[in-house]
C-alpha positions in Angstrom: 16.3 35.1 -18.9 17.0 36.0 -22.5 20.7 35.5 -22.0 20.2 32.0 -20.6 17.9 31.0 -23.5 20.4 32.4 -26.0 23.3 30.5 -24.4 21.4 27.2 -24.5 20.0 27.6 -28.0 22.7 29.5 -29.9 25.9 28.3 -28.1 25.4 25.1 -26.2 23.2 23.3 -28.8 25.6 23.9 -31.7 28.5 22.8 -29.5 26.7 19.5 -28.6 25.9 18.9 -32.3 29.4 19.6 -33.6 31.4 18.0 -30.7 30.5 14.4 -31.8 33.7 13.7 -33.8 35.8 15.2 -31.0 34.0 13.1 -28.4 34.6 9.9 -30.4 38.2 10.8 -31.0 39.0 11.4 -27.3 36.9 8.5 -26.0 37.6 5.9 -28.7 41.1 6.9 -29.8 43.1 8.8 -27.2 41.7 6.9 -24.2 42.5 3.6 -25.9 46.0 4.6 -26.9 46.8 5.9 -23.4 44.6 3.4 -21.5 47.6 2.3 -19.3 48.4 5.8 -18.2 44.8 6.5 -17.4 44.0 3.1 -15.8 44.4 4.4 -12.3 41.9 7.2 -12.9 39.3 5.1 -14.6 39.6 2.3 -12.1 38.7 4.7 -9.3 36.2 6.9 -11.1 35.3 5.3 -14.5 31.9 6.8 -15.0 32.7 10.2 -13.7 36.0 10.3 -15.7 34.3 9.6 -19.0 31.4 11.8 -18.3 33.6 14.7 -17.0 35.8 14.5 -20.1 32.8 14.7 -22.4 31.3 17.6 -20.5 34.7 19.4 -20.6 35.0 18.9 -24.4 31.5 20.3 -25.0 32.3 23.3 -22.7 35.5 24.0 -24.7 33.6 23.6 -28.0 31.1 26.3 -26.8 33.9 28.8 -26.7 36.0 27.6 -29.7 32.9 27.4 -31.9 31.9 31.0 -31.1 35.5 32.2 -31.6 35.7 30.5 -35.1 32.2 31.7 -36.0 32.8 35.3 -35.1 36.5 35.8 -36.0 36.7 33.5 -39.1 33.2 32.9 -40.6 31.5 36.2 -39.8 34.6 38.3 -40.4 35.2 36.5 -43.7 31.6 37.2 -45.0 30.7 40.4 -43.3 34.0 42.0 -42.2 32.5 42.5 -38.7 29.4 44.8 -38.7 30.5 47.0 -41.5 29.1 44.6 -44.0 26.4 42.9 -41.9 22.9 42.9 -43.5 21.7 45.5 -40.9 24.4 47.8 -42.4 24.4 46.7 -46.0 20.6 46.8 -46.5 20.3 50.4 -45.3 22.8 51.8 -47.9 21.3 53.8 -50.7 23.0 51.6 -53.3 21.4 48.4 -51.8 18.1 47.3 -53.2 16.9 45.1 -50.4 14.5 47.8 -49.1 12.5 50.3 -51.1 13.8 53.8 -51.1 10.7 55.0 -49.2 11.4 52.5 -46.4 15.0 53.6 -46.1 13.8 57.2 -45.8 11.4 56.3 -43.0 14.1 54.4 -41.1 16.7 57.1 -41.5 14.2 59.9 -40.4 13.3 57.9 -37.3 17.0 57.3 -36.5 17.6 61.1 -36.7 14.5 61.9 -34.7 15.2 59.3 -32.0 19.0 59.4 -31.7 20.0 62.7 -33.3 22.1 60.8 -35.7 22.0 62.0 -39.4 23.0 59.3 -41.9 24.7 60.3 -45.1 22.6 61.1 -48.2 23.2 59.4 -51.5 25.9 61.8 -52.8 27.8 61.8 -49.5 27.6 58.0 -49.3 29.1 57.6 -52.7 32.0 59.9 -51.7 32.5 58.4 -48.2 31.0 54.9 -48.1 33.2 53.7 -45.2 31.9 56.6 -43.1 28.3 55.9 -44.2 28.7 52.2 -43.1 30.1 53.3 -39.7 27.3 55.7 -39.1 24.7 53.0 -39.9 26.6 50.5 -37.6 26.4 53.1 -34.8 22.7 53.6 -35.4 22.0 49.9 -35.4 23.7 49.6 -32.0 21.3 52.2 -30.7 18.3 50.4 -32.2 19.3 47.2 -30.6 19.4 48.9 -27.2 15.9 50.3 -27.8 14.6 46.9 -28.8 16.3 45.0 -25.9 13.8 42.4 -24.7 11.8 42.4 -27.9 10.8 38.7 -28.3 10.6 38.8 -32.1 14.1 40.3 -32.5 15.4 38.0 -29.8 14.1 34.9 -31.7 15.9 36.0 -34.9 19.0 36.8 -33.0 19.4 33.4 -31.5 18.5 31.7 -34.8 21.2 33.6 -36.5 23.6 32.9 -33.6 22.7 29.2 -33.8 23.5 28.8 -37.5 26.6 31.0 -37.3 28.0 28.9 -34.4 27.0 25.7 -36.0 29.0 26.6 -39.1 32.0 27.6 -36.9 31.7 24.3 -35.0 31.4 22.3 -38.2 34.9 23.5 -39.3 36.3 22.1 -36.1 34.2 18.9 -36.5 35.6 18.4 -40.0 39.1 18.4 -38.7 38.3 15.7 -36.1 36.3 13.7 -38.7 39.4 13.6 -40.9 41.5 12.5 -37.8 39.0 9.6 -37.3 39.3 8.6 -41.0 43.1 8.7 -40.8 43.4 6.8 -37.6 40.8 4.2 -38.7 42.7 3.7 -42.0 46.1 3.2 -40.3 44.6 0.8 -37.7 42.3 -1.0 -40.1 39.3 0.0 -38.0 36.4 0.0 -40.5 33.9 1.2 -38.0 35.9 4.2 -37.0 36.7 5.1 -40.6 33.1 4.8 -41.6 32.0 7.0 -38.7 34.6 9.6 -39.6 33.4 9.6 -43.3 29.8 10.0 -42.3 30.6 12.9 -40.0 32.8 14.5 -42.6 30.0 14.6 -45.1 27.4 15.8 -42.6 29.6 18.7 -41.3 30.7 19.7 -44.8 27.1 20.6 -45.7 26.8 23.7 -43.3 30.2 24.9 -44.4 29.5 24.5 -48.2 26.2 26.4 -47.8 27.5 28.8 -45.2 27.2 31.9 -47.3 23.6 31.2 -48.2 22.8 30.4 -44.6 24.5 33.5 -43.2 22.9 35.8 -45.7 19.4 34.3 -45.2 19.4 34.5 -41.5 21.2 37.8 -41.4 18.6 39.3 -43.7 15.8 37.8 -41.5 17.3 39.6 -38.5 17.8 42.8 -40.4 14.2 42.9 -41.6 12.7 42.2 -38.1 15.1 44.7 -36.5 14.0 47.6 -38.7 10.3 46.6 -38.7 10.2 46.5 -34.9 12.2 49.8 -34.8 9.6 51.5 -37.1 6.8 50.2 -34.9 8.3 51.8 -31.7 
């Protein structure tokens, strides 16, 4: 059940929201340009053809958005999980949590999983190893909290915004394509639509660092709070 809800909220919804410029481009530009070649198809199944194309575009966007979000956006900001808030916030040098809270979390990790995280001196000497150990511990914590409704909520919220940012990058490219095509063909409506889309999809990208940090920290806080309450 959680997997289905996550798909609809964190993957499908961002894909629908960011596929608008692509849908306009394919339905108002390409299909017009190649109308003669597609006439036989549309004459036979006009509604199904347009509907099927739109569904196909959205389905492709689900996967492309996630790929861009994980491999470009998340990797750029967090370098995979080594710099994710769940890892970053548990480092001794990080001030997000009080030292006493970190001690409680680390003790519980050792008691529950037999995994000893590095102390302050060891962390300074081997920070990469410290990050990897925390990343391993977080993986175990997630398994222990599987099905936790609070953690799930923050997980899909983070996933929604991450995929929305990734999809916005693709949407920006197609918005520019609409502006260029509208300018060359003196299509004011198409150019205006592309310009509006460009502005709207630039906003999540411009504020992407703030958004990723904010929702990443929300997830981190709930993850460790729920872990301590086990």
